[in-house]
N, C-alpha and C positions, 0 to 999 in steps of 0.2 A: 528542520524541526517540524515545519508545517506538514510535510508529507508523512512524517512518522505519526503525528497525531491524527492526521486524516485517516490513517489505517485504523486507528482506534475508533474513530467516528464511524467508519465503514462497518466494523464488526458490530457496533452497537445497533446500527440501523438495518442490519441484515435481518432483523426481526420483522421488517416490513413485508409480511406475506399477505396474500390476497385471496379473496373469494371470487368464484366465477360469477360474472355478470353478463347477461345477454347484451350483445353489441353488434355494430355493423351498420353500414349505410342502408337507409330505407330503400327496399327493393322497388317501391312504387315511385321513387324519385331518384333514379340513378343519376350520378354526375360523372360524365365521361370526359376525358381529356384527349385532344388530338395529339398525335405524335409527329415529331419531325427530327431531322438529323441534327446532332449536336455540332455546334461550331467547333472548328479546330482550336485546340488549346484549352477547351473548357475543363474545369476541374470539379464539375458537379458530381455528386454521389448518385449512383444509379442502381436500381434493383432489377429492372426489366432487361436491359441490354447495355453492352459497352458502347454502343454507337447511337442508340435512339432514346430520346426523352421527349416528353410533351412539349409542344410549342410554347414559347415564352409569352406570358400575358403582358399587356401594356402596363398594368399596375396591380398592386396588392395593397391590402389594408391590414394593419395590426392595431390592437388595443394595448397600450403600454401603461404601466402604473404611473400615475401623475405626480409621484414624489419627485422633487426638483432634480436631484442628482441622478436618480435612476432613469428618469425620462431623457435627460441630456445625454447620458451614456448610450442609451438605446438609439437615439437619433444619430449619434456619431457612427455606431456600428451599422445602422441601416444605410447610411451614405456609402459605406464601403461596398455593401451588397449592390446598391444601385449602380455604382461606378463599374463594378466587375461584370454585372449581368445585364445592364441596360434596362432594368425593370424599375419603374417608379413605385415607391412605397409610401403610402400615407400612414403616418404614425399619429394615432389619435390618443390624447391623454385621457385615461379612464381609471379611476380608483380601482385597484385590484379587487378589493372586497365587494365591489358592486358589479363587477363584470359578469359573473355567472348568471345572476338574475336577469340582467339586461340581455345577455346572449340567448337566454331561453326564448326571448321574444324576437330579437333581431335576426338570429340565425335562421330559423325556419321561414321568416318573412322575406329573406333574401337581401336584407340590408345590413347584415352583420359583417364583421371582419373575417379575414382569412386565418388569422392567428389571434388567440387570446393568451393572457399571462395569468396563471393560476397556481395555487398551492396544491399539493398532491391529494390532500384530504377531500377536495371537491371533485375528484376524478369519478368516483363511483356514481354520484348523482348525475353528472354530465353525460356519462356513457349510458346510463340507464335510460336517459331521455333521447338517446341516439343523436346527440349534438356534436360528437367528435368523430373524426376519421383517424385511423391509425397513422402514425408517423411513417413516412416512406424513407427508410434507412436500412442499409444492410447490416449484418451482424458485426462486421469489422468496424463499422462506424460506431455502433452502439457500444462496442467493447472499449471504446476510448473514454467513456464516462465511468464514474464510480458505480460499481455494480448495484449497490443499494439504491442509488438515485434512479437507475433504470427500473429496478423492481418497483419503486414507489409509483412509477407512471405506467405500470403494466397491469392489465386486467384481462382475464380469460386468454392469456397467452399473447395478447396484442400490446405493443408499446404505443402509447398515445401521446407522450410528451417528450420534448427535448429538454433535459434538466439544465437549469442555469445556476441555481444556488442551493446550498444546504444551509439550514439555519436552526438556531435555538436562541433563547434569550440568555443573558448573563448580566452581571452587575457592572455598570459603568460607575466610575467615581472620580471626583474632582480632587486631585492630589493636594491642591491648595487648602482644601477643607478637611479631607480625610487622608492622612498620610499612610495609613495601613488599614486594610479591610479587617474587621473583627472576625474571629473564628466561628462564633455562634450567632444565630439570628437574634437571640435575646440581647446579646451584647450590641448588636447593630441597632436594635430598638432603643436601648439605653443611650447609645451615642446620639441617636436621632433626637431623643428628648432634650439632650443638652444643646443641640444645634438648632432646634426648631423655635422660630419666632413667627407665628402665623400672622401677626399684625404687620410684619414687614415682608411677608411672602417668603420667608426663609425656612427651609426644611432640611432635616438630616438625611432622610431616606424617603423616596417616593416610588410608587409603582401604580399601574392602572388597576386599582382594586375594584373598579366597576366593570372590568373586562374579564370574562371567564378564562380566556387564553392566558392572561397574566396572573390569575389566581391559582390556576392548576398546579404550578410548582409546589405550592403548599399542600394541596389536596393529594397529589401523587406521593409526596414525601412522607405523608402520614398514612399512606396505604389506600387512598382512593384510586379508582381506575375507571377507564372508559372502554368497555368491551374487551374482555380478556382474550388471549390467544391460546390455542391448543398447541400440542407438540409440533404440529405441522405449520404453525403460524396462522391458522385460520381464525378470524375473529368471531366471537359469539355475540350476536346482537340481542340476545335474550338476557344478558347479564350486564348490569351496571353497578359500579361501586361508587357512585357519586352521592349516595346518602348513607354510606357505611360509617362506622365509628370514626375512622380516620378523616373522612371528608368533613364530618361535622366538627371535629376538632380544628381542622384547618379553617373552616368558615368562622368559628368562634374566635380564633386568633386574629384573623383579618378584621373581623368586626371590632375587636379591641383596639386596633390601630386607629380607627375612626373615633372611638370613645376617648382615647388618650390624646386626641388632637394631633397625631403624627401624620395623618393623611386627611386632607380636606375633602369634604363631601363633593366639592366641585371638580375633583381631579378628572382630567381628560388627557388624551394623548397630546393635544396642543398645549395644554397648561403645563404638563410635565416637561415637554421639550423646551418650552419657552423659559421656564424657571431654571432648568439645568444649564442651558446655553448662556443664560444671563449670570451664571455663577452663584445662584441662590440656593442650590441643593447640593448636599454632599455626595449622594449616590442615588442612582435610579436603576430600575430593572427595565431593560429594553433589548432590542435585537441588533444584529450587525447592519441592518438596513439604515440605521441612523449613525453609523460610525463616521461617515464623511462629514455630516453636518455638525456632529459633536466635536470632531477633530478640528474643524475650521474654527469653531467657537472657543475651544479650550486649549488647543495646541498640545504642548508637551505636558500640560497639567492633567490630561485625560488618561485614565487607566481603566482596564477591564479585568475582572476577576470572577471566579465562580461565586455563586451565592453561599453565604455561611450555612453551617449545618443547623437543622431544626432541633427542637427540644428533645426529640426522641433519638437524637444522634445520627439521623439519616440526612442525606443530601436532598435538597429540593429537586423536583423533577420537571423541568420545563418541557413543553412539547417540542419534538424534533420534526422538522418538515423539509420538504423539497419543493422548490418553485421552478416552473418552466413554461415553455411555449407549447400550446395545444392547437392542433389543426381543426378547423371547422369542418363538419360533415356536409356543409352546404356550399363550400367553396367550389368553384369550377377549376381550381388550379391546385389540387392537392399536392402534386409533385413539387411545384415551385414554392408553395407555402412551406412544405417540409424543408426544402433547400434553404429558405430564409431562416427557419427555426434552427437548422444545423449551423448556419453561419453565425447567428446570434449567440450560439453556445459552443463555438469552437474553443480550443485552448487559448488562443490569442485573445479572443473576444472575452472569455471569462476572466483572464488576467487583467485586461483593461477594465472590465466591469468592476472587479474587486478594487482596483486602484481608485476608481471614481466614486464607488459607493460603499466599500467596505464589506460587501456581502461575500460569503465564503463560497468558492467555486465548487461545482459538482463534478469535477473531473480532476484526477491526480496530476495530469500533465500541464495544468495551468500554473504558470510560474509566478508565485507570489511570495513575499517575505515581509511580514508586518507584525510587530510585537503585540498589537491589540488583538490580532486574530487568535493568539494563544489562549486568551481568557475564554473565548467562545468554544474553542476546541477542548479545553479542560472541562468546561461545563457540559459539553456534549456527552461525556461519559455517564452522566446520570439522566440524560434526556430520554424521553419516551416518545416513540414515533406516534404521530396522530393516525388513527385508523382511516383508511381511505374507502371503506365500504359506504354504500349509499345511506345507511342508517346514521352515519356520523352527521349528516346534514340536519338531522332532527334534534341534535343535542344542543346546538348553539343558542337558539332563541330562548328555550326554557332556562338555560343556565345563565344567559344574560339577564333575564328577569330576576333570577335567584341572587345574583351578586348585587343588584340594585336593592332588593329587599333586605339583604344582609347589611348593607351600608345604612339602611334606615333603622336598624336595631331589632328586626324581627327575630324570632327564635330560629337558630340555624338548622335544627333538626326538622322542624316543620317546613321551612323553606325548601330544603333539599328533598324531603319526601314528596312534596308537591311537584317539584321540578322533574324528578324521576318519573312520577306518574304521568306527567304531561309528555315526557319524551317517549315513553312506551305507547301512549295513546297516539302520538304522531307517527310512530313506526307502524302501528296497526293500520292506520289510515293509508299507508303506502301500499299495502297489499292489494 
């Protein structure tokens, strides 16, 4: 059933088309690798020759997301690579959301890692700054991944990432509190009112309403959008629907949840996770990256389902994304860094990573079978791919400010008009 639904997810995400972005290694600072003969029995992937690959380095470094289950899984997979190739790999824990900004400084200064772990929407900005090298992998190897996952990490005809997971959010629920997920969002709100007792930190439904990523399902469901695509799939960075009528309606609805006391002003990722794993929340909006920790805490009481329909009869539209390993343009070992990325994203590696973390594989030959994955795959049918053009990087900060002001009770229309104005100003400054 997983593979059948993955095909649906694939068709949805084939809308991930890309714009041309100048890229490539800085000609003033070329990094070359010595070549040597491959040891007998090696199964490394080669592009240049069947017999010759660059000499093995003594060590490599990668930045891995510091979430407990993900980091442990990567350490296990890295040990396999070390044993097979005799290359020491330093795995540095680094919050994924902070890696790109740190890498902008550490990469050019020569102290950055050989691989970083990032979502595909950061690709355009990283490539524009000449921070990434294309992944060294032949077409046969790339064909083993889900096609849309490879497209997500492609710019100007170059593949820059080895995809590890495909993701979107969905509704986790505690079956001991909510036996059946309501069909409509308003019914979910009404149920939440019955279950909420803020004085005891008990809530019916929570989501990170101070995080634009988690608010967007409402905005997109009501007709908001970030950079529309033309018939060829090219994004238009001159058009934003984040202050249109639908987006304003979504902001007003989210604001009402604070006013009704259904969501505390103090809501954060840590607060949400802690309350849910403690059995104090009926349902939460989150991603597959927390499936492992939620499963450990709730066991068979944990369920996953798509979000209920909105008042306009439409389904909420979470962002769809792909995360994977990207090769530094400043590494002296592009080939072996690519080999490590390919090992970390092999079919066996992705199957193991899913079992340890719950994150959905980015290749159809990864053998998984888990009932909780079905809810995310069902939700993926209404998910919207995040644009991966550089201009997307200018959206986040103004919209993060906007959701804060919304929680404070400011006028939704004025908030969003100002946010969109700031986004376009930031885009103009990029030129």
